[in-house]
C-alpha positions as CSV (number, residue, x, y, z in Angstrom):
1,M,-62.2,11.4,13.2
2,R,-63.9,14.5,13.6
3,F,-66.4,15.0,16.8
4,A,-68.7,17.4,18.1
5,T,-71.0,17.7,20.7
6,L,-74.7,18.8,20.1
7,D,-76.7,20.9,22.6
8,N,-79.8,18.8,23.7
9,A,-80.4,20.8,26.8
10,T,-78.2,18.8,29.2
11,R,-75.1,19.8,30.4
12,D,-72.6,17.7,28.8
13,G,-74.4,17.4,25.5
14,C,-74.7,14.6,22.7
15,L,-71.6,13.4,21.1
16,V,-71.4,13.2,17.7
17,V,-69.0,12.0,14.8
18,L,-68.3,14.1,11.7
19,S,-68.4,13.4,8.0
20,R,-65.1,14.3,6.2
21,D,-66.5,17.0,4.4
22,L,-68.2,18.1,7.9
23,L,-71.5,18.3,6.3
24,R,-73.0,15.5,7.9
25,C,-73.2,14.0,11.8
26,S,-74.4,10.8,13.5
27,P,-74.5,9.8,17.1
28,V,-72.2,7.3,18.2
29,A,-74.3,3.7,19.6
30,G,-73.1,3.4,23.3
31,V,-71.2,6.8,23.7
32,S,-73.6,9.9,24.6
33,T,-70.5,12.4,25.4
34,L,-67.1,13.3,24.7
35,Q,-66.1,12.6,28.3
36,Q,-67.6,9.0,28.1
37,L,-65.2,8.4,24.9
38,L,-62.4,9.6,26.6
39,D,-62.9,7.3,29.8
40,D,-62.8,4.8,28.2
41,W,-60.9,5.1,24.6
42,D,-59.9,1.8,23.0
43,A,-63.3,0.3,23.7
44,N,-65.3,3.0,22.4
45,L,-63.5,3.8,19.1
46,P,-65.0,1.2,17.4
47,A,-68.1,2.3,17.6
48,C,-67.0,6.0,16.5
49,V,-65.2,4.2,13.2
50,A,-68.3,2.5,12.4
51,A,-70.5,5.8,12.6
52,A,-67.9,7.6,10.6
53,T,-67.8,4.9,7.9
54,V,-71.9,5.0,7.2
55,L,-71.2,8.7,7.2
56,E,-69.4,8.7,4.2
57,D,-72.2,6.7,2.1
58,G,-73.9,10.0,2.5
59,S,-76.6,9.2,5.7
60,G,-76.3,10.9,8.8
61,D,-77.9,14.4,10.0
62,A,-76.8,17.7,8.4
63,F,-74.7,19.1,10.7
64,D,-74.6,22.9,12.2
65,W,-72.0,24.2,14.3
66,R,-74.4,27.0,15.6
67,S,-76.3,23.8,17.5
68,T,-73.0,22.8,19.1
69,L,-71.6,23.1,22.4
70,A,-68.1,23.3,23.2
71,P,-66.6,19.7,22.3
72,L,-66.0,19.1,26.0
73,P,-68.2,21.4,27.6
74,R,-66.9,20.8,30.9
75,A,-63.4,19.3,31.7
76,W,-61.9,17.6,34.9
77,Q,-58.6,19.9,34.2
78,W,-57.7,22.6,31.9
79,L,-53.9,23.4,31.9
80,D,-52.3,26.1,29.7
81,G,-48.8,26.5,29.1
82,S,-47.0,29.1,27.3
83,A,-45.2,27.6,24.8
84,Y,-44.6,30.6,22.2
85,P,-41.2,32.3,22.8
86,S,-41.8,35.6,20.9
87,H,-45.0,36.6,22.9
88,G,-43.0,35.6,26.6
89,K,-40.2,37.3,25.1
90,L,-42.0,40.4,23.9
91,M,-44.3,40.6,27.2
92,D,-41.4,40.4,29.4
93,Q,-39.7,43.2,27.7
94,V,-43.1,45.4,28.1
95,L,-42.8,45.0,31.8
96,G,-39.3,45.2,32.2
97,V,-39.2,41.4,33.5
98,A,-36.4,39.3,33.9
99,P,-37.8,36.1,34.0
100,E,-36.0,33.4,35.9
101,S,-34.5,30.2,33.4
102,T,-36.0,26.6,34.9
103,G,-35.2,25.1,31.9
104,R,-39.0,23.7,32.1
105,P,-42.2,25.0,30.3
106,L,-44.5,27.9,32.1
107,M,-48.1,26.5,32.8
108,Y,-51.1,27.6,35.0
109,Q,-53.8,25.7,36.1
110,G,-57.4,27.8,35.1
111,L,-61.2,27.4,35.0
112,S,-62.6,23.9,33.9
113,N,-66.0,23.0,35.0
114,Q,-67.2,25.4,31.7
115,F,-66.0,25.7,27.8
116,L,-68.1,28.1,26.2
117,A,-69.8,27.2,23.4
118,P,-68.3,28.5,20.1
119,H,-71.3,30.8,19.3
120,A,-72.6,31.6,22.5
121,D,-72.3,35.6,23.8
122,V,-69.6,36.1,26.0
123,P,-70.8,37.5,29.4
124,L,-67.9,39.3,31.5
125,P,-68.5,42.1,34.1
126,D,-67.0,45.2,33.2
127,E,-65.2,46.7,30.6
128,A,-62.7,48.6,32.5
129,H,-61.0,44.9,33.4
130,G,-59.2,44.9,29.6
131,I,-60.8,42.3,27.9
132,D,-59.1,40.6,25.8
133,F,-58.8,37.5,23.5
134,E,-56.3,34.8,23.0
135,G,-56.3,32.2,20.2
136,E,-54.7,28.7,21.0
137,F,-54.1,25.2,20.0
138,G,-54.4,22.5,22.6
139,V,-54.7,18.8,23.0
140,I,-57.2,16.3,25.1
141,V,-55.9,13.7,26.7
142,G,-56.4,10.4,28.0
143,D,-55.1,8.9,31.6
144,V,-51.6,9.7,32.0
145,P,-49.6,8.2,34.7
146,M,-47.7,10.6,37.0
147,G,-43.8,10.9,36.2
148,A,-44.8,10.0,32.1
149,D,-42.0,10.4,29.9
150,A,-42.4,11.5,26.0
151,P,-43.0,8.5,24.3
152,T,-46.2,7.9,27.3
153,A,-47.2,11.3,26.4
154,A,-47.6,11.5,23.1
155,A,-49.6,8.0,22.8
156,A,-52.3,9.6,25.2
157,I,-52.9,12.5,22.8
158,R,-56.6,11.8,21.8
159,L,-58.0,15.0,20.5
160,L,-56.9,18.6,18.9
161,V,-58.8,21.5,19.9
162,Q,-58.7,25.1,19.2
163,I,-59.3,27.6,21.9
164,N,-60.1,31.1,22.8
165,D,-58.8,31.6,26.5
166,W,-60.2,34.8,27.3
167,S,-58.3,37.3,30.0
168,L,-59.2,40.1,31.7
169,R,-55.7,42.0,31.5
170,A,-56.3,45.0,34.4
171,L,-56.9,42.2,37.0
172,A,-54.4,39.6,35.5
173,G,-51.3,41.6,37.2
174,P,-52.4,42.1,41.0
175,E,-53.2,38.4,40.8
176,M,-49.4,37.6,39.7
177,K,-48.3,39.6,42.4
178,T,-50.2,37.6,45.3
179,G,-47.9,34.8,43.9
180,F,-51.2,32.2,44.1
181,G,-52.0,32.7,40.4
182,W,-54.8,33.8,38.6
183,V,-58.8,33.2,39.5
184,Q,-60.4,36.7,38.2
185,A,-58.1,37.4,35.6
186,K,-59.3,33.8,33.8
187,P,-62.7,33.4,33.1
188,A,-63.9,30.5,30.8
189,C,-62.7,29.9,27.4
190,S,-64.0,29.0,24.3
191,M,-63.7,26.3,22.5
192,A,-63.8,25.7,18.3
193,P,-67.1,23.3,17.7
194,I,-65.1,20.3,16.1
195,A,-62.0,18.2,18.3
196,A,-60.0,16.3,15.6
197,T,-58.2,13.0,16.1
198,P,-54.0,13.9,15.1
199,D,-54.4,11.9,12.4
200,E,-57.0,14.1,10.5
201,L,-54.0,16.7,10.0
202,G,-51.8,15.1,8.4
203,E,-48.7,16.4,7.8
204,E,-49.9,19.7,9.9
205,W,-49.5,17.4,13.0
206,R,-45.8,16.4,13.6
207,D,-43.0,17.6,16.1
208,G,-45.9,17.2,18.4
209,R,-47.0,20.6,17.7
210,I,-50.3,21.5,15.2
211,H,-48.6,23.6,12.1
212,L,-51.9,25.1,11.1
213,L,-52.3,29.1,10.5
214,L,-54.8,30.5,13.2
215,S,-56.6,33.6,11.9
216,T,-58.3,35.7,14.3
217,D,-60.6,38.6,13.3
218,R,-61.8,41.7,15.6
219,G,-65.1,43.5,14.5
220,G,-64.8,42.0,11.4
221,E,-60.9,42.8,10.5
222,R,-58.3,40.6,10.3
223,F,-55.9,41.0,13.5
224,G,-53.7,37.8,13.0
225,R,-52.6,34.9,10.9
226,V,-50.2,33.3,12.9
227,S,-48.9,30.1,12.8
228,G,-48.9,27.8,15.5
229,G,-45.8,25.9,14.7
230,P,-42.9,27.5,16.2
231,M,-43.5,26.7,20.2
232,A,-40.5,26.4,22.2
233,W,-42.3,23.3,24.2
234,N,-44.7,21.0,22.0
235,F,-47.5,19.5,23.3
236,I,-45.8,16.2,24.6
237,D,-43.7,18.2,26.3
238,L,-46.2,19.7,28.2
239,I,-48.2,16.9,29.1
240,V,-44.4,15.6,30.7
241,H,-44.6,18.7,32.5
242,A,-47.9,18.6,33.9
243,A,-47.7,15.2,34.9
244,R,-44.6,15.5,36.7
245,T,-46.1,15.3,40.0
246,R,-49.7,14.5,39.0
247,Q,-52.0,11.8,37.5
248,L,-53.6,13.5,34.5
249,C,-57.2,12.1,34.0
250,A,-59.1,11.4,30.6
251,G,-60.2,14.5,29.6
252,T,-57.7,16.8,30.5
253,V,-57.4,19.5,28.3
254,I,-53.5,21.1,27.9
255,G,-53.2,24.4,25.9
256,S,-50.3,25.7,24.1
257,G,-50.9,29.8,25.4
258,T,-51.2,33.0,22.9
259,V,-50.4,31.2,19.2
260,S,-47.4,34.1,18.0
261,N,-44.7,34.2,15.9
262,E,-41.2,36.1,15.7
263,N,-42.3,38.1,13.0
264,F,-45.4,39.5,14.7
265,R,-45.1,42.7,12.8
266,E,-46.3,41.3,9.6
267,V,-48.5,38.6,10.3
268,G,-50.2,40.1,13.5
269,S,-51.2,38.7,16.6
270,S,-53.4,36.2,18.4
271,C,-54.5,38.8,21.2
272,I,-54.7,42.0,22.3
273,A,-51.8,42.5,25.0
274,E,-49.3,41.3,22.2
275,R,-50.3,43.8,20.0
276,R,-50.1,46.7,22.4
277,G,-46.8,45.1,23.4
278,I,-45.7,46.1,19.9
279,E,-47.3,49.3,19.8
280,I,-45.4,50.3,23.4
281,V,-41.7,48.7,22.0
282,D,-42.3,50.9,18.6
283,R,-44.0,53.9,19.7
284,G,-44.1,54.4,23.4
285,V,-47.3,53.9,24.2
286,A,-50.3,51.2,23.5
287,E,-52.8,52.4,21.1
288,T,-55.2,49.3,20.6
289,P,-58.1,49.5,23.0
290,F,-59.0,46.2,24.9
291,L,-62.5,44.7,23.9
292,R,-65.8,46.8,24.6
293,F,-68.9,45.3,24.7
294,G,-71.0,44.6,21.7
295,E,-67.7,43.6,20.0
296,R,-67.1,40.2,18.3
297,V,-64.0,38.3,17.9
298,R,-63.8,35.3,15.3
299,M,-60.9,32.5,15.1
300,E,-60.2,29.6,13.0
301,A,-57.9,27.4,11.5
302,L,-57.3,26.2,7.9
303,D,-55.7,23.5,6.8
304,N,-52.9,24.0,3.4
305,Q,-56.5,23.2,1.3
306,G,-58.3,25.9,2.5
307,R,-60.4,23.5,4.6
308,S,-61.7,24.4,8.5
309,V,-60.1,21.6,10.6
310,F,-62.2,23.1,13.9
311,G,-64.9,25.3,12.6
312,A,-65.0,28.9,13.7
313,I,-65.0,30.5,17.3
314,D,-67.5,33.3,16.6
315,Q,-68.6,35.1,19.9
316,Q,-69.8,38.7,20.9
317,V,-68.7,40.1,24.3
318,V,-71.7,41.2,26.2
319,A,-72.3,42.7,29.7
320,A,-73.1,40.0,32.3
321,A,-76.5,39.9,33.3
322,G,-76.8,41.8,37.0
């Protein structure tokens, strides 16, 4: 099944289930929000199945992604990994860093009280902060016990999502040097309008990985079309890592980190920092500027039949008021 959250002027919106062609939607009896569904997944799922079945008979309301919020407008927890080695190796080379090998994934805890709607303007305070996008895939989990093993982690994956993890690159370095991690460098992320159960992807969900091509356009021009498959750590690994010393509550969102491929010179990139890193390695200087106010960024993942899986994130960066 696929779900979306319609904007009904409340903080958490109204949960709807979508028809398979993504043209129609219906609310779910007794389940008003996605968080409510996640809190008691097994008990609530039959009502979702019933609503989805009726939709296939041609009933329901027209679905307009421009009326959506993020599927989960606010989450209990947002944990973001760095699962693509090609991106990490390039960034380490550019920065002259020799990372310590721990045998564990990299992960940070980011802002979770707000995920921006996929069509909403993105207000940020200053172009000088080095505004960047980061195209990612993610999972939303049910309750995960502390110390969960791989089978338990895999069974906890409820939904798959697509995320733009906005970053302010000029603020990231100084914050990293404090040893306390990111706060100001990581504003609210955006989430594509549709959250899908893993079975909706068929063979494109396997090995705990989303094997889709993520296309990113900047200002109407293609910036990258990158496969989500080559994760060094899959989503099951990331969940196990996150739950090593803590329980994860239902509604925790876990990201893949910037989707990146070894042949990034051919397929492009999912963030500006990677493109700039390639330029530094190849030509000695970064030439691609970070975003300016008024620029648009669009991200969308298509399946092997060319159909949109999560819908598009299509947003403009604007100056924050005040």
